[in-house]
C-alpha positions, 0 to 999 in steps of 0.5 A: 257670527259678527255682532254689532251694536249701533248707538245712534239717535238718528233713524236714517243714519242707523238704517244706512249703517245697518244696510252697509253692514248687511251688504258686507255680511252678504259679500263676505258670506258672514252671519251678522246680528245688529242691535240698535241702541237709541238710549245710550243710558241702557248700554252699560247695563245691557253690555255687562251681560252680553258679548258684542264684537263691535260697537258703532257709537255716534258722538253727538247723541241727543242726551249724551256724549258718545265719547263719554259713553265709550269711556264708561264702556271701555272701563267695563270692557277693556277689549271692546272694539269701538268705532266712532261715527260722526259728521264732524271730523274735528272730533277725531282728536278728542276720541284718542283717549278711548283708543277706538278702532277707527273714526267713520265720517257720516254719511258712511261710505261702504268702501271705507266700512269694508276696509275697517271691518276687513282689518278688524276681522283679520286682527281677530284671526291673528289674535286667536292663532298667536301666542307668545311664550317667553322664558323668564330670566329669573328662574328659567320658567316658561311664561305664556303672556295672556294675549289672546287679545294681543292689545295686552302688549304695550311695547317690546324693548330690546337691549342687546339680548335682553327683551322687556315686555310691558303689558297691561298685566305688568313687566316681563323680561326674557332673553332673545332677539327682537326679530323673533317677534316681528309677527306683531307687525302684522297687526296694524296696531304695532310699529317698530318705532325705533331699531330696538322697540316695537310699540302698540299705537293703542297706548300712544298718547302723543307723537312728537318730531323725534319721540312719542309719549305713551299713556303711562307717560313713558317717552320713547325715541322715534326714528325719523323714517318711521314717523310719517307712517305712524302718524298717519295711522295714529290720526286715523284712530 
């Protein structure tokens, strides 16, 4: 079951998006449930008691700002899958602070929506099948990183055979090689920004010529050969 909530004032835009979602579900042989939220002030109260896979949020709402709504939603649901929609592409840069999955421009083209949903569903499958178990260097105990949602990992850094995992829950150290965690790169959020670093784009705040800045203000080196691809994906977020 694919569950999608559409936060949108305009009935025509809502119907267009819903029709595209129904077409996607039909072609992918999926069950889908959509919910139209016309009053965004109700969203946070409702969402506390209901689980939703994807939120489509219009930025220009009649009596609210979609980005501010998304910020509040993110604070209560850290793993919410948020997709912004707008007729004004200049808003894309303002959305970075919320770490959305994507930015769709109105009128929404089916091919683009299909690409986004395919990627999200593939990511969900990867998160459900991947687990990372590391052996602590402190006492040799085995640690299962809580990444049923793989976004919990901000970055993995290697110093010879010492690996440092920085996650939303804290920092972990283990012995091993970075190559062992190459499967993270199958997830479009992760890039090998430097020879000894895999970084999660969801936690990147800025990309410079030779470095990138994380939300926690940590600055990391960026290989020239990696910059173009990372910047393109970063802008689309």
